N, CA, C, O and CB atoms as a CASP TS submission, in Angstrom:
PFRMAT TS
TARGET T0000
AUTHOR 0000-0000-0000
METHOD Language model
MODEL 1
PARENT N/A
ATOM      1  N   MET     1     148.740  83.587 129.052  1.00  0.00           N
ATOM      2  CA  MET     1     148.125  83.615 127.356  1.00  0.00           C
ATOM      3  C   MET     1     147.083  85.029 127.367  1.00  0.00           C
ATOM      4  O   MET     1     146.033  85.371 127.911  1.00  0.00           O
ATOM      5  CB  MET     1     146.941  81.831 126.876  1.00  0.00           C
ATOM      6  N   HIS     2     148.208  85.665 126.291  1.00  0.00           N
ATOM      7  CA  HIS     2     147.911  87.236 125.640  1.00  0.00           C
ATOM      8  C   HIS     2     147.485  87.427 124.810  1.00  0.00           C
ATOM      9  O   HIS     2     148.273  87.362 123.866  1.00  0.00           O
ATOM     10  CB  HIS     2     148.658  88.008 125.361  1.00  0.00           C
ATOM     11  N   ARG     3     146.066  87.786 124.439  1.00  0.00           N
ATOM     12  CA  ARG     3     145.090  87.887 122.977  1.00  0.00           C
ATOM     13  C   ARG     3     144.770  89.387 122.367  1.00  0.00           C
ATOM     14  O   ARG     3     144.469  90.452 122.908  1.00  0.00           O
ATOM     15  CB  ARG     3     143.466  87.207 123.311  1.00  0.00           C
ATOM     16  N   LYS     4     144.924  89.081 121.316  1.00  0.00           N
ATOM     17  CA  LYS     4     144.737  90.724 121.072  1.00  0.00           C
ATOM     18  C   LYS     4     143.648  90.227 120.195  1.00  0.00           C
ATOM     19  O   LYS     4     143.489  89.135 119.650  1.00  0.00           O
ATOM     20  CB  LYS     4     146.130  91.865 120.310  1.00  0.00           C
ATOM     21  N   MET     5     142.479  92.018 120.203  1.00  0.00           N
ATOM     22  CA  MET     5     141.625  91.539 119.375  1.00  0.00           C
ATOM     23  C   MET     5     141.221  92.509 118.235  1.00  0.00           C
ATOM     24  O   MET     5     140.852  93.658 118.479  1.00  0.00           O
ATOM     25  CB  MET     5     140.571  91.114 120.116  1.00  0.00           C
ATOM     26  N   ALA     6     141.334  91.830 116.547  1.00  0.00           N
ATOM     27  CA  ALA     6     141.229  92.713 115.612  1.00  0.00           C
ATOM     28  C   ALA     6     140.231  93.842 115.332  1.00  0.00           C
ATOM     29  O   ALA     6     139.199  93.564 114.721  1.00  0.00           O
ATOM     30  CB  ALA     6     141.237  92.077 114.787  1.00  0.00           C
ATOM     31  N   LYS     7     140.501  95.271 115.793  1.00  0.00           N
ATOM     32  CA  LYS     7     139.318  96.051 114.974  1.00  0.00           C
ATOM     33  C   LYS     7     138.904  95.882 113.847  1.00  0.00           C
ATOM     34  O   LYS     7     139.345  95.377 112.815  1.00  0.00           O
ATOM     35  CB  LYS     7     139.462  97.166 114.814  1.00  0.00           C
ATOM     36  N   VAL     8     137.976  96.375 114.169  1.00  0.00           N
ATOM     37  CA  VAL     8     137.377  95.889 112.214  1.00  0.00           C
ATOM     38  C   VAL     8     135.763  97.166 111.758  1.00  0.00           C
ATOM     39  O   VAL     8     134.686  96.965 112.320  1.00  0.00           O
ATOM     40  CB  VAL     8     136.326  93.241 112.254  1.00  0.00           C
ATOM     41  N   VAL     9     135.901  98.174 110.878  1.00  0.00           N
ATOM     42  CA  VAL     9     135.226  98.403 110.623  1.00  0.00           C
ATOM     43  C   VAL     9     134.946  98.500 109.521  1.00  0.00           C
ATOM     44  O   VAL     9     135.790  98.536 108.625  1.00  0.00           O
ATOM     45  CB  VAL     9     135.126  98.872 111.075  1.00  0.00           C
ATOM     46  N   ASN    10     133.222  98.590 109.263  1.00  0.00           N
ATOM     47  CA  ASN    10     132.901  98.650 107.678  1.00  0.00           C
ATOM     48  C   ASN    10     132.185 100.025 107.111  1.00  0.00           C
ATOM     49  O   ASN    10     131.041 100.270 107.494  1.00  0.00           O
ATOM     50  CB  ASN    10     131.856  97.385 107.316  1.00  0.00           C
ATOM     51  N   TYR    11     132.849 100.921 106.203  1.00  0.00           N
ATOM     52  CA  TYR    11     132.396 102.386 105.414  1.00  0.00           C
ATOM     53  C   TYR    11     131.234 102.106 105.226  1.00  0.00           C
ATOM     54  O   TYR    11     130.991 101.253 104.373  1.00  0.00           O
ATOM     55  CB  TYR    11     133.055 102.886 104.002  1.00  0.00           C
ATOM     56  N   VAL    12     130.390 102.587 105.792  1.00  0.00           N
ATOM     57  CA  VAL    12     129.150 102.621 105.031  1.00  0.00           C
ATOM     58  C   VAL    12     129.069 103.947 104.481  1.00  0.00           C
ATOM     59  O   VAL    12     129.854 104.786 104.923  1.00  0.00           O
ATOM     60  CB  VAL    12     127.913 102.286 105.854  1.00  0.00           C
ATOM     61  N   LYS    13     127.974 104.381 103.289  1.00  0.00           N
ATOM     62  CA  LYS    13     127.986 105.664 102.560  1.00  0.00           C
ATOM     63  C   LYS    13     126.546 106.089 102.805  1.00  0.00           C
ATOM     64  O   LYS    13     125.485 105.608 102.407  1.00  0.00           O
ATOM     65  CB  LYS    13     128.408 105.554 100.933  1.00  0.00           C
ATOM     66  N   PRO    14     126.865 107.287 103.692  1.00  0.00           N
ATOM     67  CA  PRO    14     125.081 107.919 104.917  1.00  0.00           C
ATOM     68  C   PRO    14     123.993 107.538 103.722  1.00  0.00           C
ATOM     69  O   PRO    14     122.901 107.194 104.176  1.00  0.00           O
ATOM     70  CB  PRO    14     124.824 110.504 105.462  1.00  0.00           C
ATOM     71  N   GLU    15     124.111 107.538 102.087  1.00  0.00           N
ATOM     72  CA  GLU    15     122.576 107.507 101.377  1.00  0.00           C
ATOM     73  C   GLU    15     122.685 105.754 101.032  1.00  0.00           C
ATOM     74  O   GLU    15     121.796 105.306 100.308  1.00  0.00           O
ATOM     75  CB  GLU    15     122.364 108.791  99.589  1.00  0.00           C
ATOM     76  N   ASP    16     123.640 104.891 101.486  1.00  0.00           N
ATOM     77  CA  ASP    16     123.577 103.511 102.105  1.00  0.00           C
ATOM     78  C   ASP    16     123.236 103.074 103.118  1.00  0.00           C
ATOM     79  O   ASP    16     122.957 101.875 103.117  1.00  0.00           O
ATOM     80  CB  ASP    16     124.383 103.049 102.169  1.00  0.00           C
ATOM     81  N   GLU    17     123.108 103.855 104.426  1.00  0.00           N
ATOM     82  CA  GLU    17     122.546 103.649 105.574  1.00  0.00           C
ATOM     83  C   GLU    17     120.626 103.189 105.191  1.00  0.00           C
ATOM     84  O   GLU    17     119.917 102.185 105.260  1.00  0.00           O
ATOM     85  CB  GLU    17     122.912 105.191 106.514  1.00  0.00           C
ATOM     86  N   ASP    18     120.520 104.244 104.897  1.00  0.00           N
ATOM     87  CA  ASP    18     118.884 104.828 104.796  1.00  0.00           C
ATOM     88  C   ASP    18     118.039 103.293 104.259  1.00  0.00           C
ATOM     89  O   ASP    18     116.965 102.846 104.663  1.00  0.00           O
ATOM     90  CB  ASP    18     118.686 106.453 103.277  1.00  0.00           C
ATOM     91  N   TYR    19     119.181 102.614 102.997  1.00  0.00           N
ATOM     92  CA  TYR    19     118.357 101.660 102.008  1.00  0.00           C
ATOM     93  C   TYR    19     118.479 100.369 103.052  1.00  0.00           C
ATOM     94  O   TYR    19     117.624  99.492 103.167  1.00  0.00           O
ATOM     95  CB  TYR    19     119.146 101.385 100.195  1.00  0.00           C
ATOM     96  N   LEU    20     120.025 100.466 103.960  1.00  0.00           N
ATOM     97  CA  LEU    20     120.141  98.691 104.454  1.00  0.00           C
ATOM     98  C   LEU    20     119.170  99.077 105.316  1.00  0.00           C
ATOM     99  O   LEU    20     118.121  98.436 105.386  1.00  0.00           O
ATOM    100  CB  LEU    20     121.734  97.811 105.246  1.00  0.00           C
ATOM    101  N   ASP    21     119.364  99.998 105.956  1.00  0.00           N
ATOM    102  CA  ASP    21     117.881  99.864 106.793  1.00  0.00           C
ATOM    103  C   ASP    21     116.697  99.736 106.472  1.00  0.00           C
ATOM    104  O   ASP    21     116.150  99.052 107.338  1.00  0.00           O
ATOM    105  CB  ASP    21     117.592 100.712 107.424  1.00  0.00           C
ATOM    106  N   VAL    22     115.898 100.067 105.579  1.00  0.00           N
ATOM    107  CA  VAL    22     114.838  99.926 104.977  1.00  0.00           C
ATOM    108  C   VAL    22     114.615  98.335 105.203  1.00  0.00           C
ATOM    109  O   VAL    22     113.805  97.763 105.933  1.00  0.00           O
ATOM    110  CB  VAL    22     114.933 100.488 103.548  1.00  0.00           C
ATOM    111  N   LEU    23     115.730  97.745 104.222  1.00  0.00           N
ATOM    112  CA  LEU    23     116.046  96.824 104.023  1.00  0.00           C
ATOM    113  C   LEU    23     115.881  95.545 105.312  1.00  0.00           C
ATOM    114  O   LEU    23     115.202  94.544 105.083  1.00  0.00           O
ATOM    115  CB  LEU    23     117.156  97.209 103.536  1.00  0.00           C
ATOM    116  N   PHE    24     116.505  95.721 106.490  1.00  0.00           N
ATOM    117  CA  PHE    24     116.439  94.834 107.715  1.00  0.00           C
ATOM    118  C   PHE    24     115.081  95.509 108.137  1.00  0.00           C
ATOM    119  O   PHE    24     114.441  94.676 108.779  1.00  0.00           O
ATOM    120  CB  PHE    24     117.835  94.918 108.911  1.00  0.00           C
ATOM    121  N   TRP    25     114.484  96.541 108.040  1.00  0.00           N
ATOM    122  CA  TRP    25     113.182  96.498 108.878  1.00  0.00           C
ATOM    123  C   TRP    25     112.275  95.154 107.671  1.00  0.00           C
ATOM    124  O   TRP    25     112.017  93.980 107.940  1.00  0.00           O
ATOM    125  CB  TRP    25     112.246  98.558 109.008  1.00  0.00           C
ATOM    126  N   ARG    26     112.098  95.634 106.861  1.00  0.00           N
ATOM    127  CA  ARG    26     111.437  95.031 106.006  1.00  0.00           C
ATOM    128  C   ARG    26     111.319  93.165 105.717  1.00  0.00           C
ATOM    129  O   ARG    26     110.510  92.338 105.296  1.00  0.00           O
ATOM    130  CB  ARG    26     111.953  95.749 105.001  1.00  0.00           C
ATOM    131  N   SER    27     112.737  93.242 106.275  1.00  0.00           N
ATOM    132  CA  SER    27     112.632  92.101 106.207  1.00  0.00           C
ATOM    133  C   SER    27     111.957  91.226 107.711  1.00  0.00           C
ATOM    134  O   SER    27     111.718  90.024 107.831  1.00  0.00           O
ATOM    135  CB  SER    27     113.972  91.807 105.751  1.00  0.00           C
ATOM    136  N   LYS    28     111.799  92.236 108.623  1.00  0.00           N
ATOM    137  CA  LYS    28     111.141  91.975 109.776  1.00  0.00           C
ATOM    138  C   LYS    28     109.813  91.784 109.471  1.00  0.00           C
ATOM    139  O   LYS    28     109.512  92.256 108.375  1.00  0.00           O
ATOM    140  CB  LYS    28     111.310  92.939 110.726  1.00  0.00           C
ATOM    141  N   THR    29     108.568  91.041 110.305  1.00  0.00           N
ATOM    142  CA  THR    29     106.966  90.721 110.404  1.00  0.00           C
ATOM    143  C   THR    29     106.439  91.775 110.808  1.00  0.00           C
ATOM    144  O   THR    29     106.868  92.261 111.854  1.00  0.00           O
ATOM    145  CB  THR    29     106.477  89.621 111.323  1.00  0.00           C
ATOM    146  N   SER    30     105.979  92.051 110.504  1.00  0.00           N
ATOM    147  CA  SER    30     104.802  93.503 111.298  1.00  0.00           C
ATOM    148  C   SER    30     104.863  93.472 112.034  1.00  0.00           C
ATOM    149  O   SER    30     105.366  94.464 112.564  1.00  0.00           O
ATOM    150  CB  SER    30     103.464  93.812 111.382  1.00  0.00           C
ATOM    151  N   ALA    31     104.512  92.531 112.763  1.00  0.00           N
ATOM    152  CA  ALA    31     104.488  92.110 114.634  1.00  0.00           C
ATOM    153  C   ALA    31     105.464  92.123 115.379  1.00  0.00           C
ATOM    154  O   ALA    31     105.200  92.341 116.561  1.00  0.00           O
ATOM    155  CB  ALA    31     104.144  90.789 115.055  1.00  0.00           C
ATOM    156  N   GLU    32     106.994  91.897 114.998  1.00  0.00           N
ATOM    157  CA  GLU    32     108.203  92.135 114.984  1.00  0.00           C
ATOM    158  C   GLU    32     108.013  94.147 115.667  1.00  0.00           C
ATOM    159  O   GLU    32     108.180  94.754 116.725  1.00  0.00           O
ATOM    160  CB  GLU    32     108.883  91.662 113.162  1.00  0.00           C
ATOM    161  N   ARG    33     107.624  94.424 114.388  1.00  0.00           N
ATOM    162  CA  ARG    33     108.757  96.082 113.691  1.00  0.00           C
ATOM    163  C   ARG    33     107.298  96.623 115.256  1.00  0.00           C
ATOM    164  O   ARG    33     107.647  97.643 115.849  1.00  0.00           O
ATOM    165  CB  ARG    33     108.457  97.172 110.683  1.00  0.00           C
ATOM    166  N   LEU    34     106.270  96.152 115.643  1.00  0.00           N
ATOM    167  CA  LEU    34     104.812  97.243 116.331  1.00  0.00           C
ATOM    168  C   LEU    34     105.958  96.074 117.644  1.00  0.00           C
ATOM    169  O   LEU    34     105.877  96.732 118.681  1.00  0.00           O
ATOM    170  CB  LEU    34     102.062  96.919 115.747  1.00  0.00           C
ATOM    171  N   GLN    35     106.392  95.458 117.802  1.00  0.00           N
ATOM    172  CA  GLN    35     106.872  94.493 118.984  1.00  0.00           C
ATOM    173  C   GLN    35     107.389  95.465 119.082  1.00  0.00           C
ATOM    174  O   GLN    35     106.557  96.272 119.496  1.00  0.00           O
ATOM    175  CB  GLN    35     107.590  93.091 119.039  1.00  0.00           C
ATOM    176  N   GLU    36     109.225  96.362 118.817  1.00  0.00           N
ATOM    177  CA  GLU    36     110.486  96.949 118.494  1.00  0.00           C
ATOM    178  C   GLU    36     109.138  98.825 118.994  1.00  0.00           C
ATOM    179  O   GLU    36     109.027  99.873 119.631  1.00  0.00           O
ATOM    180  CB  GLU    36     111.407  96.382 116.201  1.00  0.00           C
ATOM    181  N   VAL    37     108.990  98.591 118.755  1.00  0.00           N
ATOM    182  CA  VAL    37     107.915 100.046 118.393  1.00  0.00           C
ATOM    183  C   VAL    37     107.982 100.946 120.028  1.00  0.00           C
ATOM    184  O   VAL    37     108.530 101.901 120.578  1.00  0.00           O
ATOM    185  CB  VAL    37     105.691  99.375 117.923  1.00  0.00           C
ATOM    186  N   THR    38     106.750  99.566 120.328  1.00  0.00           N
ATOM    187  CA  THR    38     106.199  99.482 121.855  1.00  0.00           C
ATOM    188  C   THR    38     107.986  98.904 123.063  1.00  0.00           C
ATOM    189  O   THR    38     108.244  98.740 124.255  1.00  0.00           O
ATOM    190  CB  THR    38     104.463  97.768 121.797  1.00  0.00           C
ATOM    191  N   ARG    39     108.408  98.851 122.288  1.00  0.00           N
ATOM    192  CA  ARG    39     109.746  98.615 124.014  1.00  0.00           C
ATOM    193  C   ARG    39     110.505  99.918 123.717  1.00  0.00           C
ATOM    194  O   ARG    39     110.831 100.639 124.661  1.00  0.00           O
ATOM    195  CB  ARG    39     111.366  96.782 124.033  1.00  0.00           C
ATOM    196  N   LEU    40     110.860 100.321 122.205  1.00  0.00           N
ATOM    197  CA  LEU    40     110.992 101.706 122.447  1.00  0.00           C
ATOM    198  C   LEU    40     110.293 102.489 123.419  1.00  0.00           C
ATOM    199  O   LEU    40     110.306 102.256 124.627  1.00  0.00           O
ATOM    200  CB  LEU    40     110.772 102.243 121.435  1.00  0.00           C
ATOM    201  N   ARG    41     109.724 103.362 122.894  1.00  0.00           N
ATOM    202  CA  ARG    41     108.317 103.278 124.142  1.00  0.00           C
ATOM    203  C   ARG    41     108.158 103.452 124.555  1.00  0.00           C
ATOM    204  O   ARG    41     107.633 104.549 124.748  1.00  0.00           O
ATOM    205  CB  ARG    41     107.750 102.913 124.777  1.00  0.00           C
ATOM    206  N   ARG    42     108.493 102.199 125.685  1.00  0.00           N
ATOM    207  CA  ARG    42     108.557 101.736 127.169  1.00  0.00           C
ATOM    208  C   ARG    42     109.467 102.079 127.258  1.00  0.00           C
ATOM    209  O   ARG    42     109.739 101.487 128.302  1.00  0.00           O
ATOM    210  CB  ARG    42     108.422 100.503 127.706  1.00  0.00           C
ATOM    211  N   ASN    43     110.693 102.841 126.939  1.00  0.00           N
ATOM    212  CA  ASN    43     111.819 102.263 127.400  1.00  0.00           C
ATOM    213  C   ASN    43     111.942 104.512 127.127  1.00  0.00           C
ATOM    214  O   ASN    43     112.719 105.345 127.596  1.00  0.00           O
ATOM    215  CB  ASN    43     112.905 100.506 126.293  1.00  0.00           C
ATOM    216  N   TYR    44     111.488 104.554 126.766  1.00  0.00           N
ATOM    217  CA  TYR    44     111.859 106.425 126.187  1.00  0.00           C
ATOM    218  C   TYR    44     110.746 106.956 127.223  1.00  0.00           C
ATOM    219  O   TYR    44     111.208 107.469 128.242  1.00  0.00           O
ATOM    220  CB  TYR    44     111.363 107.049 123.970  1.00  0.00           C
ATOM    221  N   TYR    45     108.907 106.891 127.068  1.00  0.00           N
ATOM    222  CA  TYR    45     108.477 107.096 128.278  1.00  0.00           C
ATOM    223  C   TYR    45     108.785 106.273 130.173  1.00  0.00           C
ATOM    224  O   TYR    45     107.906 106.529 130.996  1.00  0.00           O
ATOM    225  CB  TYR    45     107.260 106.966 127.772  1.00  0.00           C
ATOM    226  N   ARG    46     109.704 105.595 130.532  1.00  0.00           N
ATOM    227  CA  ARG    46     110.017 105.175 131.720  1.00  0.00           C
ATOM    228  C   ARG    46     111.629 106.578 132.026  1.00  0.00           C
ATOM    229  O   ARG    46     111.957 107.455 132.825  1.00  0.00           O
ATOM    230  CB  ARG    46     110.368 103.117 131.580  1.00  0.00           C
ATOM    231  N   LEU    47     112.136 105.902 130.733  1.00  0.00           N
ATOM    232  CA  LEU    47     113.057 107.896 130.709  1.00  0.00           C
ATOM    233  C   LEU    47     112.809 109.216 131.147  1.00  0.00           C
ATOM    234  O   LEU    47     113.629 110.015 131.599  1.00  0.00           O
ATOM    235  CB  LEU    47     113.187 108.546 129.462  1.00  0.00           C
ATOM    236  N   ASN    48     111.212 109.411 130.912  1.00  0.00           N
ATOM    237  CA  ASN    48     110.774 110.460 130.467  1.00  0.00           C
ATOM    238  C   ASN    48     109.172 111.222 131.079  1.00  0.00           C
ATOM    239  O   ASN    48     108.496 112.225 130.847  1.00  0.00           O
ATOM    240  CB  ASN    48     110.820 110.071 129.099  1.00  0.00           C
ATOM    241  N   GLY    49     109.131 109.880 132.074  1.00  0.00           N
ATOM    242  CA  GLY    49     107.687 109.954 131.853  1.00  0.00           C
ATOM    243  C   GLY    49     106.987 108.845 132.861  1.00  0.00           C
ATOM    244  O   GLY    49     107.412 108.268 133.862  1.00  0.00           O
ATOM    245  N   SER    50     105.928 108.807 132.269  1.00  0.00           N
ATOM    246  CA  SER    50     104.771 107.424 132.448  1.00  0.00           C
ATOM    247  C   SER    50     104.618 107.153 131.232  1.00  0.00           C
ATOM    248  O   SER    50     104.864 107.873 130.264  1.00  0.00           O
ATOM    249  CB  SER    50     103.187 107.620 133.147  1.00  0.00           C
ATOM    250  N   PHE    51     103.956 105.467 131.274  1.00  0.00           N
ATOM    251  CA  PHE    51     104.108 105.421 129.497  1.00  0.00           C
ATOM    252  C   PHE    51     102.789 105.675 128.755  1.00  0.00           C
ATOM    253  O   PHE    51     102.887 104.845 127.851  1.00  0.00           O
ATOM    254  CB  PHE    51     104.624 103.826 128.903  1.00  0.00           C
ATOM    255  N   PRO    52     101.491 106.367 128.545  1.00  0.00           N
ATOM    256  CA  PRO    52     100.397 106.621 128.093  1.00  0.00           C
ATOM    257  C   PRO    52      99.579 105.334 127.998  1.00  0.00           C
ATOM    258  O   PRO    52      99.888 104.216 127.587  1.00  0.00           O
ATOM    259  CB  PRO    52     100.570 107.306 126.946  1.00  0.00           C
ATOM    260  N   GLU    53      98.268 105.902 128.581  1.00  0.00           N
ATOM    261  CA  GLU    53      97.292 104.118 127.494  1.00  0.00           C
ATOM    262  C   GLU    53      96.584 104.166 126.831  1.00  0.00           C
ATOM    263  O   GLU    53      95.497 103.588 126.848  1.00  0.00           O
ATOM    264  CB  GLU    53      96.402 103.008 127.997  1.00  0.00           C
ATOM    265  N   LYS    54      97.226 105.230 125.670  1.00  0.00           N
ATOM    266  CA  LYS    54      96.721 105.234 124.276  1.00  0.00           C
ATOM    267  C   LYS    54      97.977 105.913 123.147  1.00  0.00           C
ATOM    268  O   LYS    54      98.459 107.043 123.225  1.00  0.00           O
ATOM    269  CB  LYS    54      95.205 106.222 124.298  1.00  0.00           C
ATOM    270  N   ILE    55      98.210 105.161 122.421  1.00  0.00           N
ATOM    271  CA  ILE    55      98.959 106.117 121.933  1.00  0.00           C
ATOM    272  C   ILE    55      97.990 105.735 120.213  1.00  0.00           C
ATOM    273  O   ILE    55      97.494 104.675 119.830  1.00  0.00           O
ATOM    274  CB  ILE    55     100.975 105.840 122.212  1.00  0.00           C
ATOM    275  N   THR    56      98.057 107.394 119.393  1.00  0.00           N
ATOM    276  CA  THR    56      97.500 107.425 118.223  1.00  0.00           C
ATOM    277  C   THR    56      98.004 107.432 116.979  1.00  0.00           C
ATOM    278  O   THR    56      98.715 108.274 116.431  1.00  0.00           O
ATOM    279  CB  THR    56      96.930 108.186 118.243  1.00  0.00           C
ATOM    280  N   LYS    57      97.363 105.928 116.395  1.00  0.00           N
ATOM    281  CA  LYS    57      97.741 105.762 115.372  1.00  0.00           C
ATOM    282  C   LYS    57      98.245 106.663 113.865  1.00  0.00           C
ATOM    283  O   LYS    57      97.468 106.968 112.961  1.00  0.00           O
ATOM    284  CB  LYS    57      97.000 105.149 115.359  1.00  0.00           C
ATOM    285  N   VAL    58      99.153 106.850 113.886  1.00  0.00           N
ATOM    286  CA  VAL    58      99.971 107.508 112.258  1.00  0.00           C
ATOM    287  C   VAL    58     100.839 106.747 112.081  1.00  0.00           C
ATOM    288  O   VAL    58     101.697 106.445 112.910  1.00  0.00           O
ATOM    289  CB  VAL    58     100.756 109.032 112.124  1.00  0.00           C
ATOM    290  N   ILE    59     100.708 106.228 110.699  1.00  0.00           N
ATOM    291  CA  ILE    59     101.906 105.460 109.644  1.00  0.00           C
ATOM    292  C   ILE    59     102.151 106.765 108.272  1.00  0.00           C
ATOM    293  O   ILE    59     101.228 106.823 107.460  1.00  0.00           O
ATOM    294  CB  ILE    59     101.037 103.512 108.766  1.00  0.00           C
ATOM    295  N   THR    60     102.995 107.453 108.123  1.00  0.00           N
ATOM    296  CA  THR    60     104.284 107.893 107.480  1.00  0.00           C
ATOM    297  C   THR    60     104.655 107.079 106.838  1.00  0.00           C
ATOM    298  O   THR    60     104.900 105.907 107.124  1.00  0.00           O
ATOM    299  CB  THR    60     105.285 108.240 108.170  1.00  0.00           C
ATOM    300  N   THR    61     104.825 108.216 104.848  1.00  0.00           N
ATOM    301  CA  THR    61     105.880 106.946 104.425  1.00  0.00           C
ATOM    302  C   THR    61     106.302 107.833 103.514  1.00  0.00           C
ATOM    303  O   THR    61     105.565 108.423 102.724  1.00  0.00           O
ATOM    304  CB  THR    61     105.358 105.289 103.819  1.00  0.00           C
ATOM    305  N   ARG    62     107.683 107.968 103.614  1.00  0.00           N
ATOM    306  CA  ARG    62     108.556 108.767 102.719  1.00  0.00           C
ATOM    307  C   ARG    62     108.185 108.022 101.106  1.00  0.00           C
ATOM    308  O   ARG    62     107.738 106.972 100.642  1.00  0.00           O
ATOM    309  CB  ARG    62     110.391 108.610 103.290  1.00  0.00           C
ATOM    310  N   PRO    63     108.911 109.866 100.490  1.00  0.00           N
ATOM    311  CA  PRO    63     108.139 109.735  98.666  1.00  0.00           C
ATOM    312  C   PRO    63     109.430 108.121  98.019  1.00  0.00           C
ATOM    313  O   PRO    63     108.977 107.516  97.048  1.00  0.00           O
ATOM    314  CB  PRO    63     108.669 112.195  97.155  1.00  0.00           C
ATOM    315  N   ASN    64     110.800 107.608  98.560  1.00  0.00           N
ATOM    316  CA  ASN    64     111.587 107.381  97.676  1.00  0.00           C
ATOM    317  C   ASN    64     111.591 105.652  99.205  1.00  0.00           C
ATOM    318  O   ASN    64     112.337 104.686  99.366  1.00  0.00           O
ATOM    319  CB  ASN    64     113.124 108.890  97.140  1.00  0.00           C
ATOM    320  N   ASP    65     110.768 105.987  99.678  1.00  0.00           N
ATOM    321  CA  ASP    65     110.730 104.329 100.022  1.00  0.00           C
ATOM    322  C   ASP    65     110.725 103.099  98.809  1.00  0.00           C
ATOM    323  O   ASP    65     110.018 103.096  97.801  1.00  0.00           O
ATOM    324  CB  ASP    65     109.293 104.080 100.851  1.00  0.00           C
ATOM    325  N   LEU    66     111.848 101.938  99.267  1.00  0.00           N
ATOM    326  CA  LEU    66     111.903 101.183  98.216  1.00  0.00           C
ATOM    327  C   LEU    66     110.192 101.000  97.881  1.00  0.00           C
ATOM    328  O   LEU    66     109.819 100.325  96.922  1.00  0.00           O
ATOM    329  CB  LEU    66     112.825  99.794  98.559  1.00  0.00           C
TER
END
């Protein structure tokens, strides 16, 4: 049996992409966001050196955030 896969493409305008990203991350809890940032940092440092013991807490927001 030969099966084919349908190609699916979703076109998203660049300005809408930021909006969708913000909506996605706002739907997550603070703990889930922090867990993902920590995972990304560990992966980065695993590739580029050792994970630091202490990380400075810096919070920034964009003026056009929801």
